[in-house]
N, C-alpha and C positions, 0 to 999 in steps of 0.2 A: 414632683412626687412620682416615683416609678410604680408600675403595677406588676402584680404577680402573674396575672393572666389577662388576655384579651380575647373576646368572643366575637366571631364574624359569621353572619349568615349570607349565603349567596343563593338567590332564588331566580327562577325563570322557567320557561316552558321546556319540554323535552327537546333536545337538540341545541339548546342555548349554550351548553358546555359548562353548566355550573358544577357538575360532579367532577369534571376534569380540572376545572379551576380550583376546586376545593382540595383535591388530592395533590395538586401541584403546590398549593399554598402550604399544606401540611408538610410536604417533603422539603420545601424551601426552608421552612422553620426548623426542621430537623437538621438540615445542612448548616444552618446558622447557629446551631447549638441549643435550640429550645426543645422543650417537650411539647406534645400536642395531642389533640383528639379530634377526629372528624366523624360525625354521625351524619346520616342521610335520611331524607324524607321524600317520598313520592306517593303518587296515587296508586290504585290497584291495577291500572292499565299495564299492558305488556310494553307498549312503547308510547312516547309522547306524553302529553299532559303536564301537570305541575311537577316540579322537582326542586329540591333544596339541599345544599351542603352546609352543615353547621360545623365550623372549625373553631376550636378553642386552643389557643397557644399560650404557653407559660414558661417561666424560668424555673418552675417547680413541676413535679409530676401532675398530670391532668387526668382524672379518672371519671369525670362526670360532667353534666351540663352546668352552665353558669346560671345565675338568677335571671339574667337578661342578656341581650346582645348589645355589644358596644357599637357594632357596625352592621347595617343591613344593606346589601347591595342587590338591587333589582335590575337584572338585565332586561326583563320585561315583566309585566304584571299578569300574564295569562294564567288564570285559575289559581293565583296565589291566595285569593280570598278563601280557598278551601282549607288552608292551614294557617290562617293568621293567628289562631290561638297558640300555635307552636312558636310564635315569634314575639316573645315579650320584649318590650323596649322600655327605656327610661328617659328622663329629661336630659341625661348625659349622652344619649345615643345619637348616632348619625345615620340617616337614611340617604343612600346614594342612589338616585333614580335617573333613568333615561326618560326625559319628558315626552319623547315621541313613541314610547313603547307601552302604551296603555295607561289606564287610570289607577292610581294608588288606592287600595282598599281604605275605606273611611276609618276603620279602627286603627290602622297604622298612621294615617294622616293626623289623627287626634291624639296620638301617643305622647306628644310633647317632645319627641325627638327632633333634632335639627334636620332639615331637608335640604339636600344639595343636589341640584340638577346638573347632569353631565351627559351630553349626547354620545354615549359610549359606542353605540352601533355605528354612527356616522364617523366617529374617530377611527374605528376599526376599518371601515370601508375606504377611508381616505388613504390607507396603506395597502398596497397590492398584496393580497393574500392575508390581510389582517383580520382579526376577530375581536368582538366586543369583550369576550371573557378575558382575553389577554390584557386589554386596556384596564379592565377592572382589577386584575392582579397587580398591575403597576400602581394604581391608586391605593389599594389596600395595603400594599407593602410600605407605602410612605406614611400611613396612619400610625404605624409603630415602627420601631427600629429594626426592620427586616431589610438587610442589604439587597439592593437590586441585583447585585452579582449572584446572590444565592438563588433568586427567582429565575434569572436568566439561565443559570447553569442547569437547573432542574428542567425548565421548559426546553432548553436546547437538547438535553439528553433524551427527553421524551419524543422530540420531533426529528431527531437526526436521521431516522429512516426515511423521512419525507424530503430530505435534501437541504442544501444551504439556503435556498430562497425562503422556504417555510420557517426555518430557524431565524433568519434575519427579519422576516415580517413580524414574527411573534416578539422578538427583541425590540423592534421599533414600536410595537403596540404597548409593550410594558413601559418603555421609557416615555411614551406619549402620555400614558395614564399617570405616571409618576410626576411628570411636569404639571399636569392638570390638578394635582392634589393641592398645590399652592399652600395657602395658610393652614390647611389641615395636616400638614406634615408633622409627624411625631405628636399627634393629638393624644395618642394613648401610648406613652413611653413604657416599654417593658423593662423590668429589671434585667441586668446583665445575665446572660445564660451561664450556667455552671459548666465547669470543665468536665472532661470525661465523656463528652457526647459521642465520641467515636465508638463507644461501646453500647450505643443504643440501637434499638430495632424499630422499624416502621412496619407494623404488622396488624392484621385484622383479627378479630376474635375467632372467625372461622378458620383462618390459616393457622392460628395458634392451637386450636383444638385438633386440627389435622396433624400438626407437628407433635402435639402431646401424645396422641394415641400411637403414632409411629415410635416415639421415644419409649412408650410403654410396651412395645413389642408387636403391635398390630402388623399382620402380613396379608390380610385379606379384607376387602370391603365390597359389599354388595349394597346398592342403594338406588332409589328412584329420585330424580331431581325434584326439589320442592323449595319454594321461597319460605324463609330466608336461610336455608341450610345448604343450598346447592354448592356454595363456594368451598365447603369442606371437601366435597367430592372432586371439585375442580383442582384443589390443591393435592389431594391424595392420588389422583389418577397418574400424574407423571412421577410423583415422588415415591409411591409404593414400588414402582418398577425398579427404582435405583437400589432398593434393598432386597430385590428378589420377590417382591409381593405382587398382588394382583387386585385390580378393581374391576367389578362387573356392574354395568348398568342394568338393573333388573327391570322387568316389565311393570312391576308395581311394588308397593311397600310390603305386601304379604310375601311375595317371592323373595324380596331382599332379606327380610328377617329370617326366613327359612333357609336361605342360602348360607347366611353366616352361622346359623345353628349347625348346619351340616359341615361347614368348614371347621368349626371349632370342635365338633365331635371327632373330626379327623386329625385334630392336633394342631390346627393353625389358629393363632389368636386373631379374632375377627371383630369387625365393627361395622355399624351402619349409621347414617345420619339422616334426620328427617325433621319435620315440624309437627304440630299438634294433630292435624288430620291424618298424617302418616302413622303417628304413634297410636292413634285410635284403632287403625287397621291392624296393627302389630300385636295387640294385647293378648290374643289367644295363643300366639306362638311364643310370646315371652313367658306365658304360663308353662308351655312345654319346656322351655329352658330352665325354669325353676324346678319342675318335676324331675327332669333328667339331669339336673345339676350340670348344665352345660354353660361354660363361661362365654358371655357376649357383652358388648357395649353398644348401647343405642344412644346417640346424641340427639337430643330434641332441642332445636333452636326455635324457641317459642315465638308465636305471633298472636295478634288479636283474634279471638274466637267469639262464639263457637262456630262450627262448620267451617266454611271457607273464610269467614271472618274478614280480617284486614291483613292480607298477606305481607304487606310492606311496612307494617307498624309493629312496635314492640308491646309485649304484655307478659305478665308472670302468672297466667291463668291456667297453665297445664300442671300446676302442682298437684291438684287432686287426682287427675288421671295417672300421673306418674307414680304417686304413692298408693292409690287405692283402686286403680283401674283393672287389676287382674282378678279373675273370679277364683273363689276358694281361698283357703289360707295359703298365700303365695309369698313368702318372705323374699325380698330382693333388696337391692341397694339403690339408693337415689342420691346422686351427688349434684352439686351446683357450682358453677364457676361464678366468681364475684367481680371479675374485671377482665379486660381484654387479654392482658398477659396471663391472668390466672386460668384462662381457657387451656393454656399449655399444661400447667401443673395439674389441673383437675382432669384433663384428658389422660395424662400419663398415670395419674393415681387411679383413675377409674379402670384402666386396663389392668393395673396391678391388682386391684381388689377383685375384679372379675376372675382373673387367672388364679389368684391365690385362694379365693374362697369358693371357686367353682359355682358362680352365681351370675345371673344377669345384672348389669348395672345400667340404669337410665341416668345419663348425664344431662342436666338441664342447662342450657344457655338461653339466649333470646336475641331478637333482632338488634337490640341496642348494643349488644356485645358482638354478635356474630358479623354483622355487616358494617360495623364501625372500625375505623383504623386509629391506631395510637402510636405515638413515639414514646417508647418505654425503655428503661434500663434493661440491658440484656438479662434474661432470666438465668438464675444460677442452675447449673445442671444438677439433676437428682438421680440417685441410683437406688431404686426400691428393691433391687435384687429379686425381680419377679421370676417366679418359677412355678409352673403347675405341678402338683404332686402326682407322680406316676408310679406304678408298681415296678419293683425291680425284677429283672429276668429270673432271679433266684426264687422270688415269691411266687411268680407265675408258674414256675416249673414244679412247685410243690402241689399245684392243683387246688381247686376249691376257691378260686378268685371270687371275691364278693365286691362288686363295683360300689355298692351302697352300704358298705360295712358301717355299723353304728360305732364309730370311733369316739374317743373322748372329746376331740375338738369338733366333731361333726364333719370333718373333711376326710374323704376317703380317696385312695389312689385311683386315678382315672387312666384306664388303658386306651390305646389307640387301635383302630382297625388294623389287623395284620399281626398284632402281638400274639404269639402262640400262648394259649392258656388265658388270654385276656378277653375272650368273647363274653358279651352280655347283651341283654335286651335293653334298648334305650328308647322309650316312647313316653306318651303322656299318661299312661295308666299308672295307678299306684302299684307299688312293687315290694317284694321282700328284699333283704339285703343283697341277694344274688342278682337282682334285676328282674326276676321272674314276676310277671303280673300277679297281683294279689288283692283281694277285697277284704282280707281279714282285718278286724279292728286293731289287732296288736301290731300288724305291719304298718297300717296307716298311721297309728299314733307314733310308732317308733320313727318313721320317716319324717312326719311333721315336726317332731321334736328335733331330729337331726338337722333338717334344713333351717330351722329357726335358730338352734343353738350355735351353729357355726358362724352366724352373723352377729347375734346378740353378745356372744362371749368374746368376739374378736376385739383386740385392742387397736383402735384406729389412730392412736397417737394424737399429736397436737393438730393435725390437719383437719380435724372435724369442724373447726371454726377458726376464724380470725378474731382475736380479742385484743382490743386496743383501749388504753386509758383506764382511769379509775374514777370512782365517785358513786354517789347515791342514785344517780340517774343512768339508766342503760337504754340504748337503742338496739333492738334486735331486728335484723333484716336478713336478706339473702339476695343473691344474683346481682343484676345491674343496679339495683337500688343502693348497693353498698357505697358506690362512689359519692353520690350526693349526701348520704348519711355521714360518711367520713368527714366531709367538708363542714357539715352542720355541727358535728361533735367538736371539731377543731375550733369553730367559732364560739361555741359554748364555753370551752375551756379557756379561750382568750378573754371571755367576759368574767371569768372567775367562777362559773358554775360547772363544776367538774362532772363530766359524763364519760361513759365508756361505750364502745362499739362492740357488738357481738354479731358477726356475720357468719351464718352457718354454711359450710361447704358440704357437710354430710347431713342429709335430711332423713334418710332411713339407712340403717336402723337408728332410732332416736338415742340420744346420749344424755339421759336425765341426770346422772351423777356428775358428769362434766359440766353441764350447764348450771347445776346447783352451785358448784364450786365457783364458776365464773360470775355468778350473781350474788355472791356473799356481800352483804352490806348494802345491796341495792334496794331502794324503797319505792322507786318510780320507774316504770318501763313504758317505752313507746315502741310499738311494732309497726314497721314501715314496709309497704309492699305496693306492687302495681297490679291490683286485681279488684274487680268490682265487688266480689262477694267476700272479701277479707279472708281468702283461703289460708294464707299463712298464719294469721292470728288464730283461726280455728284449729289449724294443724298444731300450733304451739300449745294451745289449751288442751288438746287431746292427748299430747304426749309428755307434757311438762307441767310441773307445779311452778307457776310464776309468782314471785313474791310481790307484796305491796300493791300499789295502784298500777293498773295496766290500761293504757290507752292505745288506740289504733289510728294510723294515718294510712288510708288505702284509697286508691282510685284506679280505674282501668286505663289502658292505653287509649289513644296514642300519645297523650301528653306525658312527657317524662316527669319524674319526681325531681324537684329542684331544691337546692340547699336551704334557701330562705323559708320555704314552706315547712320543712322539717324543723328548722330553728324556731319558727313561730309556734309550732306545736309543743316543742320542748319548753319554751318560755311560759306556756300555759299549764305545764305540769305542776 
């Protein structure tokens, strides 16, 4: 019997090369025609300590974690006890361990998994220039039908800058590991890979988000590095220059958000990327962007909180600050990517919404999306025809330009510095239609209505949510929880209990009429999220009338939400 997916965990101390091995395994699977997903886990330390690469490979698209790992490879057991809860195993699992590299945590030893001892470090040392992680790659490749040639090609390409000796040593290690697999060969046979894999991408969520905002027109980025969003900046730095754009590393998050507000005021579509602590620092200036109607995009790659929290682990606990963290009545847009490749679409769409509606957009991603890599079908190109509304030279020549004119749509033409006749005051004070500061109640009410109306009345189309399936049961979710929810819903449908998935891509402004239409006929609802305080459930109850029985499955990071847990909750509905 062939399998649709196989899940492998590679664990070890910092420097053992588990991340490198995981990335090579994912790339080799891609080269052989499979889909795949690699997530990562590490402690909060800057260097060293525990590390793990979780790789799920399949003949079908892979968008989330499996229920358990089929294979656990331990290059050593240093500090692995710190995240054994992240390593669920079953009686059908295999633990591949080096007996001379520390003691296996008791919880794993008692998991019921088969234990296979292999001196991977010695095997690597027996080959001049060899390494244990390359031996492990050879063993793992034999456990399912991953051609050695694909692994060797990927490793050879990665090491070619080190010369022929390094490439040969790694190849010898891979083949040594493959030979040592023995009776375990093809223990987990994957179904044949589908054709068309030449059109697939190997991309991380952070890279996809960077590509998306560039596709959306971004030409300027100012940001301060922060885990787990830094890779967005690393991707943008060289790629913005290719299109005539610029990235500036600011001295802190306050400076970065003010820089992009200034650039956007000058007519340049602008973006920054951060995580929860950075977003907290930016909130006052985001309010300035609301009041001055200056389009900007802030990408928040969420991590465990509060405060410094757990920088290297994922969580969906920035929902409240993203939606409600600005003081005063400050209508803005909040979007959320629901998959690694969806970071591209959501990034592009967020830029489009900011520029079109002249409003700040907070785009939510998280560590489980941003720092994970996936082999995905190449995204289809989108053309949102993004264009900021600006006044015509003829209109400016007539005099009396009103930057904040109370138009029927709420969107008024935005001039750029240097446009004759387009001068206006742009600051955080309330103002009249001309931009002149005003404390009059009539001006305040008019501008509040204008800023709200342009968002509430806008037609966001079908991208507001992904809706899949039919039935009297619905699972409502968002962000990285979408992948495991989708898998659980598919299992329910296979059992004859019809269920539908609703994953929100647009959080603010709320879309009550559209959700009501999506939930027609639904009698039971499960809300799934990764937060301790059930922020998303409370958000849904605040903005929507949810029909029938409503239950919640929520927990904080760092443990991911797994499909069988959602399935169990659905069985209890």
